[in-house]
PDB file of N, H, CA, C and O in Angstrom:
ATOM      1  N   MET A   1     225.260 218.401-119.803  1.00  0.00           N
ATOM      2  CA  MET A   1     224.991 219.525-118.907  1.00  0.00           C
ATOM      3  C   MET A   1     223.539 219.988-119.006  1.00  0.00           C
ATOM      4  O   MET A   1     222.865 220.160-117.991  1.00  0.00           O
ATOM      5  N   ASN A   2     223.072 220.184-120.215  1.00  0.00           N
ATOM      6  H   ASN A   2     223.620 220.044-121.039  1.00  0.00           H
ATOM      7  CA  ASN A   2     221.697 220.638-120.382  1.00  0.00           C
ATOM      8  C   ASN A   2     220.702 219.612-119.856  1.00  0.00           C
ATOM      9  O   ASN A   2     219.667 219.974-119.297  1.00  0.00           O
ATOM     10  N   GLY A   3     221.015 218.342-120.035  1.00  0.00           N
ATOM     11  H   GLY A   3     221.856 218.048-120.489  1.00  0.00           H
ATOM     12  CA  GLY A   3     220.134 217.302-119.530  1.00  0.00           C
ATOM     13  C   GLY A   3     220.042 217.341-118.017  1.00  0.00           C
ATOM     14  O   GLY A   3     218.973 217.095-117.458  1.00  0.00           O
ATOM     15  N   LYS A   4     221.139 217.643-117.347  1.00  0.00           N
ATOM     16  H   LYS A   4     222.007 217.842-117.801  1.00  0.00           H
ATOM     17  CA  LYS A   4     221.122 217.694-115.882  1.00  0.00           C
ATOM     18  C   LYS A   4     220.292 218.876-115.377  1.00  0.00           C
ATOM     19  O   LYS A   4     219.557 218.748-114.398  1.00  0.00           O
ATOM     20  N   THR A   5     220.408 220.017-116.041  1.00  0.00           N
ATOM     21  H   THR A   5     221.004 220.122-116.836  1.00  0.00           H
ATOM     22  CA  THR A   5     219.634 221.174-115.583  1.00  0.00           C
ATOM     23  C   THR A   5     218.149 220.939-115.778  1.00  0.00           C
ATOM     24  O   THR A   5     217.339 221.378-114.962  1.00  0.00           O
ATOM     25  N   VAL A   6     217.783 220.253-116.847  1.00  0.00           N
ATOM     26  H   VAL A   6     218.441 219.896-117.510  1.00  0.00           H
ATOM     27  CA  VAL A   6     216.373 219.951-117.097  1.00  0.00           C
ATOM     28  C   VAL A   6     215.866 219.008-116.012  1.00  0.00           C
ATOM     29  O   VAL A   6     214.752 219.172-115.515  1.00  0.00           O
ATOM     30  N   LYS A   7     216.685 218.014-115.642  1.00  0.00           N
ATOM     31  H   LYS A   7     217.590 217.880-116.046  1.00  0.00           H
ATOM     32  CA  LYS A   7     216.276 217.073-114.597  1.00  0.00           C
ATOM     33  C   LYS A   7     216.113 217.796-113.264  1.00  0.00           C
ATOM     34  O   LYS A   7     215.177 217.516-112.515  1.00  0.00           O
ATOM     35  N   ASN A   8     217.017 218.722-112.967  1.00  0.00           N
ATOM     36  H   ASN A   8     217.777 218.950-113.576  1.00  0.00           H
ATOM     37  CA  ASN A   8     216.903 219.462-111.715  1.00  0.00           C
ATOM     38  C   ASN A   8     215.632 220.299-111.695  1.00  0.00           C
ATOM     39  O   ASN A   8     214.959 220.377-110.667  1.00  0.00           O
ATOM     40  N   LYS A   9     215.300 220.919-112.805  1.00  0.00           N
ATOM     41  H   LYS A   9     215.846 220.856-113.640  1.00  0.00           H
ATOM     42  CA  LYS A   9     214.069 221.712-112.868  1.00  0.00           C
ATOM     43  C   LYS A   9     212.845 220.821-112.700  1.00  0.00           C
ATOM     44  O   LYS A   9     211.880 221.210-112.041  1.00  0.00           O
ATOM     45  N   LYS A  10     212.876 219.640-113.285  1.00  0.00           N
ATOM     46  H   LYS A  10     213.660 219.324-113.820  1.00  0.00           H
ATOM     47  CA  LYS A  10     211.742 218.736-113.161  1.00  0.00           C
ATOM     48  C   LYS A  10     211.585 218.251-111.722  1.00  0.00           C
ATOM     49  O   LYS A  10     210.467 217.998-111.274  1.00  0.00           O
ATOM     50  N   GLN A  11     212.683 218.121-111.003  1.00  0.00           N
ATOM     51  H   GLN A  11     213.591 218.327-111.367  1.00  0.00           H
ATOM     52  CA  GLN A  11     212.598 217.665-109.622  1.00  0.00           C
ATOM     53  C   GLN A  11     212.021 218.748-108.713  1.00  0.00           C
ATOM     54  O   GLN A  11     211.325 218.430-107.749  1.00  0.00           O
ATOM     55  N   THR A  12     212.294 220.000-108.996  1.00  0.00           N
ATOM     56  H   THR A  12     212.859 220.259-109.779  1.00  0.00           H
ATOM     57  CA  THR A  12     211.790 221.067-108.133  1.00  0.00           C
ATOM     58  C   THR A  12     210.324 221.370-108.428  1.00  0.00           C
ATOM     59  O   THR A  12     209.596 221.792-107.530  1.00  0.00           O
ATOM     60  N   LYS A  13     209.878 221.167-109.657  1.00  0.00           N
ATOM     61  H   LYS A  13     210.469 220.825-110.387  1.00  0.00           H
ATOM     62  CA  LYS A  13     208.503 221.510-110.011  1.00  0.00           C
ATOM     63  C   LYS A  13     207.448 220.637-109.313  1.00  0.00           C
ATOM     64  O   LYS A  13     206.446 221.183-108.851  1.00  0.00           O
ATOM     65  N   PRO A  14     207.619 219.320-109.215  1.00  0.00           N
ATOM     66  CA  PRO A  14     206.580 218.523-108.554  1.00  0.00           C
ATOM     67  C   PRO A  14     206.326 218.942-107.117  1.00  0.00           C
ATOM     68  O   PRO A  14     205.192 218.840-106.648  1.00  0.00           O
ATOM     69  N   VAL A  15     207.332 219.407-106.408  1.00  0.00           N
ATOM     70  H   VAL A  15     208.253 219.491-106.789  1.00  0.00           H
ATOM     71  CA  VAL A  15     207.122 219.856-105.030  1.00  0.00           C
ATOM     72  C   VAL A  15     206.207 221.073-105.022  1.00  0.00           C
ATOM     73  O   VAL A  15     205.280 221.149-104.215  1.00  0.00           O
ATOM     74  N   GLU A  16     206.460 222.021-105.913  1.00  0.00           N
ATOM     75  H   GLU A  16     207.213 221.960-106.568  1.00  0.00           H
ATOM     76  CA  GLU A  16     205.607 223.206-106.003  1.00  0.00           C
ATOM     77  C   GLU A  16     204.202 222.815-106.459  1.00  0.00           C
ATOM     78  O   GLU A  16     203.212 223.340-105.948  1.00  0.00           O
ATOM     79  N   ASN A  17     204.117 221.901-107.412  1.00  0.00           N
ATOM     80  H   ASN A  17     204.921 221.475-107.827  1.00  0.00           H
ATOM     81  CA  ASN A  17     202.821 221.489-107.930  1.00  0.00           C
ATOM     82  C   ASN A  17     202.004 220.785-106.852  1.00  0.00           C
ATOM     83  O   ASN A  17     200.795 220.993-106.758  1.00  0.00           O
ATOM     84  N   THR A  18     202.657 219.948-106.032  1.00  0.00           N
ATOM     85  H   THR A  18     203.640 219.778-106.109  1.00  0.00           H
ATOM     86  CA  THR A  18     201.915 219.246-104.989  1.00  0.00           C
ATOM     87  C   THR A  18     201.453 220.228-103.918  1.00  0.00           C
ATOM     88  O   THR A  18     200.371 220.064-103.355  1.00  0.00           O
ATOM     89  N   GLN A  19     202.254 221.237-103.635  1.00  0.00           N
ATOM     90  H   GLN A  19     203.133 221.370-104.093  1.00  0.00           H
ATOM     91  CA  GLN A  19     201.835 222.243-102.648  1.00  0.00           C
ATOM     92  C   GLN A  19     200.670 223.053-103.193  1.00  0.00           C
ATOM     93  O   GLN A  19     199.710 223.319-102.469  1.00  0.00           O
ATOM     94  N   ASN A  20     200.740 223.446-104.453  1.00  0.00           N
ATOM     95  H   ASN A  20     201.519 223.230-105.041  1.00  0.00           H
ATOM     96  CA  ASN A  20     199.641 224.188-105.074  1.00  0.00           C
ATOM     97  C   ASN A  20     198.399 223.321-105.145  1.00  0.00           C
ATOM     98  O   ASN A  20     197.289 223.800-104.913  1.00  0.00           O
ATOM     99  N   ARG A  21     198.580 222.048-105.466  1.00  0.00           N
ATOM    100  H   ARG A  21     199.481 221.659-105.654  1.00  0.00           H
ATOM    101  CA  ARG A  21     197.452 221.126-105.563  1.00  0.00           C
ATOM    102  C   ARG A  21     196.794 220.963-104.201  1.00  0.00           C
ATOM    103  O   ARG A  21     195.567 220.955-104.101  1.00  0.00           O
ATOM    104  N   ALA A  22     197.601 220.833-103.148  1.00  0.00           N
ATOM    105  H   ALA A  22     198.597 220.840-103.228  1.00  0.00           H
ATOM    106  CA  ALA A  22     197.046 220.683-101.805  1.00  0.00           C
ATOM    107  C   ALA A  22     196.292 221.944-101.401  1.00  0.00           C
ATOM    108  O   ALA A  22     195.226 221.858-100.792  1.00  0.00           O
ATOM    109  N   ALA A  23     196.827 223.096-101.728  1.00  0.00           N
ATOM    110  H   ALA A  23     197.693 223.165-102.223  1.00  0.00           H
ATOM    111  CA  ALA A  23     196.145 224.351-101.407  1.00  0.00           C
ATOM    112  C   ALA A  23     194.829 224.455-102.169  1.00  0.00           C
ATOM    113  O   ALA A  23     193.831 224.910-101.611  1.00  0.00           O
ATOM    114  N   GLN A  24     194.812 224.049-103.415  1.00  0.00           N
ATOM    115  H   GLN A  24     195.623 223.680-103.869  1.00  0.00           H
ATOM    116  CA  GLN A  24     193.580 224.090-104.202  1.00  0.00           C
ATOM    117  C   GLN A  24     192.545 223.128-103.647  1.00  0.00           C
ATOM    118  O   GLN A  24     191.358 223.452-103.605  1.00  0.00           O
ATOM    119  N   ILE A  25     192.982 221.945-103.220  1.00  0.00           N
ATOM    120  H   ILE A  25     193.946 221.682-103.254  1.00  0.00           H
ATOM    121  CA  ILE A  25     192.049 220.958-102.667  1.00  0.00           C
ATOM    122  C   ILE A  25     191.465 221.471-101.352  1.00  0.00           C
ATOM    123  O   ILE A  25     190.264 221.342-101.114  1.00  0.00           O
ATOM    124  N   LEU A  26     192.310 222.051-100.498  1.00  0.00           N
ATOM    125  H   LEU A  26     193.286 222.155-100.691  1.00  0.00           H
ATOM    126  CA  LEU A  26     191.818 222.586 -99.227  1.00  0.00           C
ATOM    127  C   LEU A  26     190.831 223.720 -99.474  1.00  0.00           C
ATOM    128  O   LEU A  26     189.804 223.804 -98.801  1.00  0.00           O
ATOM    129  N   PHE A  27     191.130 224.583-100.421  1.00  0.00           N
ATOM    130  H   PHE A  27     191.964 224.515-100.968  1.00  0.00           H
ATOM    131  CA  PHE A  27     190.224 225.689-100.745  1.00  0.00           C
ATOM    132  C   PHE A  27     188.908 225.168-101.305  1.00  0.00           C
ATOM    133  O   PHE A  27     187.842 225.690-100.981  1.00  0.00           O
ATOM    134  N   ALA A  28     188.981 224.135-102.147  1.00  0.00           N
ATOM    135  H   ALA A  28     189.847 223.710-102.410  1.00  0.00           H
ATOM    136  CA  ALA A  28     187.762 223.550-102.717  1.00  0.00           C
ATOM    137  C   ALA A  28     186.905 222.938-101.619  1.00  0.00           C
ATOM    138  O   ALA A  28     185.685 223.106-101.624  1.00  0.00           O
ATOM    139  N   ILE A  29     187.520 222.237-100.685  1.00  0.00           N
ATOM    140  H   ILE A  29     188.510 222.100-100.681  1.00  0.00           H
ATOM    141  CA  ILE A  29     186.765 221.627 -99.581  1.00  0.00           C
ATOM    142  C   ILE A  29     186.112 222.717 -98.740  1.00  0.00           C
ATOM    143  O   ILE A  29     184.948 222.596 -98.361  1.00  0.00           O
ATOM    144  N   PHE A  30     186.858 223.780 -98.447  1.00  0.00           N
ATOM    145  H   PHE A  30     187.804 223.878 -98.755  1.00  0.00           H
ATOM    146  CA  PHE A  30     186.310 224.884 -97.664  1.00  0.00           C
ATOM    147  C   PHE A  30     185.136 225.533 -98.398  1.00  0.00           C
ATOM    148  O   PHE A  30     184.119 225.850 -97.781  1.00  0.00           O
ATOM    149  N   ALA A  31     185.273 225.731 -99.698  1.00  0.00           N
ATOM    150  H   ALA A  31     186.099 225.474-100.199  1.00  0.00           H
ATOM    151  CA  ALA A  31     184.200 226.346-100.484  1.00  0.00           C
ATOM    152  C   ALA A  31     182.967 225.457-100.509  1.00  0.00           C
ATOM    153  O   ALA A  31     181.847 225.954-100.396  1.00  0.00           O
ATOM    154  N   ILE A  32     183.155 224.159-100.653  1.00  0.00           N
ATOM    155  H   ILE A  32     184.066 223.755-100.744  1.00  0.00           H
ATOM    156  CA  ILE A  32     182.015 223.234-100.681  1.00  0.00           C
ATOM    157  C   ILE A  32     181.305 223.229 -99.334  1.00  0.00           C
ATOM    158  O   ILE A  32     180.075 223.244 -99.282  1.00  0.00           O
ATOM    159  N   ILE A  33     182.066 223.208 -98.247  1.00  0.00           N
ATOM    160  H   ILE A  33     183.065 223.195 -98.289  1.00  0.00           H
ATOM    161  CA  ILE A  33     181.447 223.236 -96.918  1.00  0.00           C
ATOM    162  C   ILE A  33     180.677 224.533 -96.724  1.00  0.00           C
ATOM    163  O   ILE A  33     179.566 224.524 -96.193  1.00  0.00           O
ATOM    164  N   LEU A  34     181.260 225.642 -97.150  1.00  0.00           N
ATOM    165  H   LEU A  34     182.162 225.649 -97.581  1.00  0.00           H
ATOM    166  CA  LEU A  34     180.587 226.934 -97.010  1.00  0.00           C
ATOM    167  C   LEU A  34     179.288 226.972 -97.822  1.00  0.00           C
ATOM    168  O   LEU A  34     178.258 227.431 -97.330  1.00  0.00           O
ATOM    169  N   ILE A  35     179.342 226.494 -99.050  1.00  0.00           N
ATOM    170  H   ILE A  35     180.179 226.121 -99.450  1.00  0.00           H
ATOM    171  CA  ILE A  35     178.142 226.486 -99.901  1.00  0.00           C
ATOM    172  C   ILE A  35     177.081 225.565 -99.313  1.00  0.00           C
ATOM    173  O   ILE A  35     175.903 225.920 -99.286  1.00  0.00           O
ATOM    174  N   LEU A  36     177.483 224.387 -98.843  1.00  0.00           N
ATOM    175  H   LEU A  36     178.440 224.099 -98.865  1.00  0.00           H
ATOM    176  CA  LEU A  36     176.522 223.457 -98.258  1.00  0.00           C
ATOM    177  C   LEU A  36     175.869 224.049 -97.016  1.00  0.00           C
ATOM    178  O   LEU A  36     174.667 223.879 -96.813  1.00  0.00           O
ATOM    179  N   SER A  37     176.631 224.734 -96.192  1.00  0.00           N
ATOM    180  H   SER A  37     177.608 224.872 -96.357  1.00  0.00           H
ATOM    181  CA  SER A  37     176.056 225.333 -94.994  1.00  0.00           C
ATOM    182  C   SER A  37     175.060 226.438 -95.358  1.00  0.00           C
ATOM    183  O   SER A  37     174.021 226.577 -94.713  1.00  0.00           O
ATOM    184  N   MET A  38     175.379 227.217 -96.385  1.00  0.00           N
ATOM    185  H   MET A  38     176.223 227.103 -96.909  1.00  0.00           H
ATOM    186  CA  MET A  38     174.447 228.260 -96.832  1.00  0.00           C
ATOM    187  C   MET A  38     173.159 227.644 -97.389  1.00  0.00           C
ATOM    188  O   MET A  38     172.062 228.132 -97.118  1.00  0.00           O
ATOM    189  N   VAL A  39     173.305 226.570 -98.169  1.00  0.00           N
ATOM    190  H   VAL A  39     174.196 226.173 -98.388  1.00  0.00           H
ATOM    191  CA  VAL A  39     172.122 225.910 -98.730  1.00  0.00           C
ATOM    192  C   VAL A  39     171.282 225.305 -97.619  1.00  0.00           C
ATOM    193  O   VAL A  39     170.057 225.424 -97.635  1.00  0.00           O
ATOM    194  N   LEU A  40     171.920 224.663 -96.663  1.00  0.00           N
ATOM    195  H   LEU A  40     172.915 224.566 -96.650  1.00  0.00           H
ATOM    196  CA  LEU A  40     171.156 224.053 -95.566  1.00  0.00           C
ATOM    197  C   LEU A  40     170.446 225.105 -94.733  1.00  0.00           C
ATOM    198  O   LEU A  40     169.306 224.891 -94.322  1.00  0.00           O
ATOM    199  N   SER A  41     171.085 226.224 -94.475  1.00  0.00           N
ATOM    200  H   SER A  41     172.011 226.398 -94.809  1.00  0.00           H
ATOM    201  CA  SER A  41     170.417 227.279 -93.711  1.00  0.00           C
ATOM    202  C   SER A  41     169.262 227.874 -94.493  1.00  0.00           C
ATOM    203  O   SER A  41     168.243 228.241 -93.906  1.00  0.00           O
ATOM    204  N   ALA A  42     169.402 227.976 -95.802  1.00  0.00           N
ATOM    205  H   ALA A  42     170.229 227.678 -96.279  1.00  0.00           H
ATOM    206  CA  ALA A  42     168.296 228.488 -96.629  1.00  0.00           C
ATOM    207  C   ALA A  42     167.147 227.497 -96.648  1.00  0.00           C
ATOM    208  O   ALA A  42     165.985 227.900 -96.601  1.00  0.00           O
ATOM    209  N   VAL A  43     167.449 226.211 -96.716  1.00  0.00           N
ATOM    210  H   VAL A  43     168.394 225.883 -96.754  1.00  0.00           H
ATOM    211  CA  VAL A  43     166.391 225.197 -96.750  1.00  0.00           C
ATOM    212  C   VAL A  43     165.634 225.146 -95.416  1.00  0.00           C
ATOM    213  O   VAL A  43     164.410 225.018 -95.395  1.00  0.00           O
ATOM    214  N   THR A  44     166.365 225.247 -94.318  1.00  0.00           N
ATOM    215  H   THR A  44     167.359 225.351 -94.335  1.00  0.00           H
ATOM    216  CA  THR A  44     165.710 225.168 -93.014  1.00  0.00           C
ATOM    217  C   THR A  44     164.886 226.410 -92.730  1.00  0.00           C
ATOM    218  O   THR A  44     163.925 226.348 -91.964  1.00  0.00           O
ATOM    219  N   SER A  45     165.241 227.534 -93.330  1.00  0.00           N
ATOM    220  H   SER A  45     166.022 227.584 -93.953  1.00  0.00           H
ATOM    221  CA  SER A  45     164.475 228.764 -93.071  1.00  0.00           C
ATOM    222  C   SER A  45     163.157 228.775 -93.825  1.00  0.00           C
ATOM    223  O   SER A  45     162.232 229.489 -93.438  1.00  0.00           O
ATOM    224  N   PHE A  46     163.054 227.983 -94.910  1.00  0.00           N
ATOM    225  H   PHE A  46     163.805 227.403 -95.225  1.00  0.00           H
ATOM    226  CA  PHE A  46     161.800 227.967 -95.680  1.00  0.00           C
ATOM    227  C   PHE A  46     160.905 226.803 -95.278  1.00  0.00           C
ATOM    228  O   PHE A  46     159.815 226.644 -95.827  1.00  0.00           O
TER     229      PHE A  46
END
């Protein structure tokens, strides 16, 4: 019984982890694009 509950918990966690991972990757990409655009605008202004 205990082994089955542990397996069920392990099956539900990867779905949450992949969703969190995807959200972190999207946020990182957005942050990098934002930083690059700020740097490029600063470089072109000087």
